[in-house]
N, C-alpha and C positions, 0 to 999 in steps of 0.2 A: 424472319430467316435467322436472326441471332439466337432465338430460343431453340430453334430446331438444332443448330450446331451445339448448343449447350447440352441438349437432351442426347443427341448422338454421342457427344464426348463422354457423358456420364455412362451411357450404355457400354461404350468401348472399355472405360475403366472398370466397370463392374464385371464385365466379361473376363477381364484379365486377372481377376482376384481368384486365389485358390479357394477351392471348395473344402475348407477344413471344418471338422466338426467343432462345435462350440457348445458350452453349456448355456442353456436358455433359462432354465428354472432350477438353480442349485438348491439342494436341500439345506435347510438351516442347520447350523451346528447344534449340538447338544448344549446342555447348560448344567451347571452344578452349583449347589448351595450348601452352606454349613448348616447343620442341624443342631438346635439347642435341645439338649436332653433327648427325649424320645419323641418330641412333637414335630411332625413333618408337615403340619397344616400350612404353615407359612411358606416353606420351600415349595409345596405343592402349588399353592396359589401363585407364587411368583413365577414358577416354571410354566404354569398354564398361561399366564399373561405374556411371557416371553415368546412361547411357541405360537400363541394365538395371533400375534402380529404377522406371522408367516402363513396363516390359515391352517396351522397344524395343531395337534393336541400333544400335551406333554405326557411322556410315559416314563414312569420310574424304572430306571434300569437296575440300579442297585444302591446300596448305602455302603460307602467305602470307609472303613475304620483304619486303613493302614497308616495314615499320617498321625494318628492319635486323636484327631477330631472325626466327628461323623460327617461325611460329605455325601449328600443326596445327589446322584447322578441321573440326569433325565436325557431322553432322546425326543426329538420332535418328530412325530409320525403323522 
């Protein structure tokens, strides 16, 4: 009898919850790495590892030179 009351109480509580949208599987953020010279092999590999942990692949978006350093910017897609 006690279990039935607990289950019924849980149902009442859950029924009173608002049905608000929530993010179930958020996209991983992108990632950026400093580029040494013109060699982007290391940043490519590191970005692939980072995005791979989310089941995504790294896609080079651009190489930003605005800060004086070359920064490879990746999206996980």
